C-alpha positions in Angstrom: 8.0 27.5 -8.1 5.3 24.8 -8.4 7.9 22.1 -7.7 9.0 24.0 -4.6 5.4 24.2 -3.3 4.6 20.5 -3.8 6.4 19.1 -0.6 4.9 21.8 1.6 1.4 21.3 0.2 1.7 17.5 0.5 2.8 17.8 4.2 -0.1 20.2 5.0 -2.6 17.9 3.3 -1.1 14.9 5.2 -1.5 16.7 8.5 -5.0 17.8 7.8 -6.0 14.3 6.6 -4.4 12.6 9.6 -6.1 14.9 12.1 -9.5 14.8 10.4 -9.8 11.0 9.9 -9.7 8.2 12.3 -7.8 5.0 11.8 -11.1 3.2 11.3 -11.9 5.6 8.4 -8.5 5.1 6.9 -8.9 1.3 7.1 -12.2 1.6 5.3 -10.6 3.7 2.5 -7.9 1.1 2.1 -10.5 -1.7 2.1 -12.5 0.1 -0.6 -9.4 0.7 -2.7 -8.4 -3.0 -2.5 -12.0 -3.9 -3.6 -11.6 -1.6 -6.7 -8.2 -3.2 -7.5 -9.8 -6.7 -7.2 -12.7 -5.7 -9.5 -10.3 -4.2 -12.1 -7.6 -6.8 -11.8 -7.9 -8.0 -15.4 -7.8 -4.5 -16.8 -4.8 -3.6 -14.6 -3.0 -6.8 -15.6 -3.4 -5.9 -19.3 -2.1 -2.4 -18.6 1.0 -3.7 -16.8 1.7 -6.0 -19.6 1.3 -3.3 -22.2 3.4 -0.8 -20.3 6.1 -3.1 -19.1 6.1 -6.0 -21.5 5.5 -8.4 -18.6 3.9 -11.6 -19.8 0.1 -11.5 -19.2 0.4 -14.9 -17.5 2.2 -13.3 -14.6 0.5 -9.9 -14.1 -2.8 -11.0 -12.6 -0.9 -13.0 -9.9 1.2 -9.9 -9.1 -1.9 -7.8 -8.6 -3.5 -10.6 -6.4 -0.3 -10.6 -4.3 -0.4 -6.8 -3.9 -4.0 -7.0 -2.9 -3.2 -9.8 -0.4 -0.4 -7.7 1.1 -2.7 -4.7 1.3 -5.4 -6.7 3.2 -2.7 -8.0 5.6 -1.2 -4.5 6.2 -4.7 -3.1 6.8 -5.5 -5.9 9.3 -2.4 -5.2 11.4 -2.7 -1.4 11.2 -4.1 -1.1 14.8 -1.3 -3.2 16.1 1.5 -1.5 14.2 0.3 1.9 15.1 0.0 1.0 18.8 2.6 1.3 21.5 4.9 -1.5 20.6 5.2 -0.6 16.9 6.6 -3.9 15.8 4.6 -6.7 14.1 6.0 -10.0 12.8 4.8 -10.9 9.4 2.9 -13.9 8.3 5.2 -16.9 8.0 6.1 -17.8 4.4 8.7 -20.2 3.1 12.1 -18.5 2.7 10.9 -15.1 4.0 11.4 -13.5 7.4 9.2 -10.4 7.6 8.5 -7.8 10.2 7.2 -4.3 10.2 8.6 -1.7 12.5 7.0 1.7 12.9 9.3 4.6 12.4 7.2 7.7 11.5 8.8 9.7 8.8 5.9 11.7 7.4 4.6 11.5 3.9 5.9 8.5 1.9 5.4 7.0 -1.5 5.2 3.2 -1.7 6.2 1.5 -4.9 5.6 -2.2 -5.5 8.5 -4.1 -6.9 7.7 -5.8 -10.2 10.1 -8.7 -10.9 10.9 -8.2 -14.5 
């Protein structure tokens, strides 16, 4: 019964949160979260290494990359959530990136760890 209630509860919480917070407030939440990740980067790197067996020489860089992407996504959030809904990503060798808005509701984002 609890498992059946979870999606409905999550959707209700999402609606309440999205209606009670402005984009600016959400941007501030993301920025604070990224600051916490930056401050705890060494601890998180050790945890990733311990949990996944990933060499410690790689994990701090992976966290730094995740933080970098978080800052970028936060910086384009006004543009992506605007009328056009498409933003071309920062150029990077061998990558063609873009973000297209297609609202789907509550989502879970999982970072890919190259193991």
